[in-house]
C-alpha positions as CSV (number, residue, x, y, z in Angstrom):
1,X,28.6,5.8,18.3
2,X,26.5,9.2,18.6
3,X,24.2,7.6,16.1
4,X,23.2,4.6,18.2
5,X,23.1,6.8,21.5
6,X,20.6,9.2,19.1
7,X,18.6,6.1,18.0
8,X,18.0,5.1,21.7
9,X,17.2,8.9,22.5
10,X,14.7,8.4,19.7
11,X,13.3,5.4,21.6
12,X,13.0,6.5,25.3
13,X,11.2,10.1,24.3
14,X,7.9,7.9,22.6
15,X,5.5,7.7,25.3
16,X,4.5,4.2,25.5
17,X,1.8,4.9,27.7
18,X,-0.3,6.7,25.0
19,X,0.5,4.1,22.1
20,X,-0.3,1.0,24.9
21,X,-3.8,3.0,25.6
22,X,-4.8,3.7,22.0
23,X,-3.8,-0.1,20.9
24,X,-5.9,-1.4,24.1
25,X,-9.0,0.7,22.8
26,X,-8.7,-0.7,19.5
27,X,-8.6,-3.8,20.4
28,X,-11.8,-3.5,22.7
29,X,-13.3,-1.7,19.4
30,X,-12.3,-4.8,17.4
31,X,-14.4,-7.0,20.4
32,X,-17.7,-6.1,19.6
33,X,-17.8,-6.8,15.9
34,X,-15.4,-10.2,16.4
35,X,-18.7,-11.4,18.9
36,X,-21.3,-10.8,16.3
37,X,-19.2,-12.3,13.7
38,X,-18.4,-15.4,15.8
39,X,-22.5,-15.4,16.9
40,X,-23.6,-15.3,13.2
41,X,-21.1,-17.7,12.1
42,X,-22.0,-20.1,15.0
43,X,-26.1,-19.7,14.0
44,X,-26.2,-17.5,17.8
45,X,-24.7,-21.0,19.5
46,X,-22.0,-19.6,21.9
C-alpha cells in the first residue's frame, strides 16, 4: 500500500503546467515547417 501511495505522490509532484507549456511551444514550432511542407507538396496552392 505504501508503494501505491509513493507512486501517486510522485505523479502529484510533477509540474504539469510546465510540461504542457513546453508541449504547446513544441507544437507551435513544428507548425511552421509543416505549413511550408504542405505548400511545397501542393505546389504553393493552399
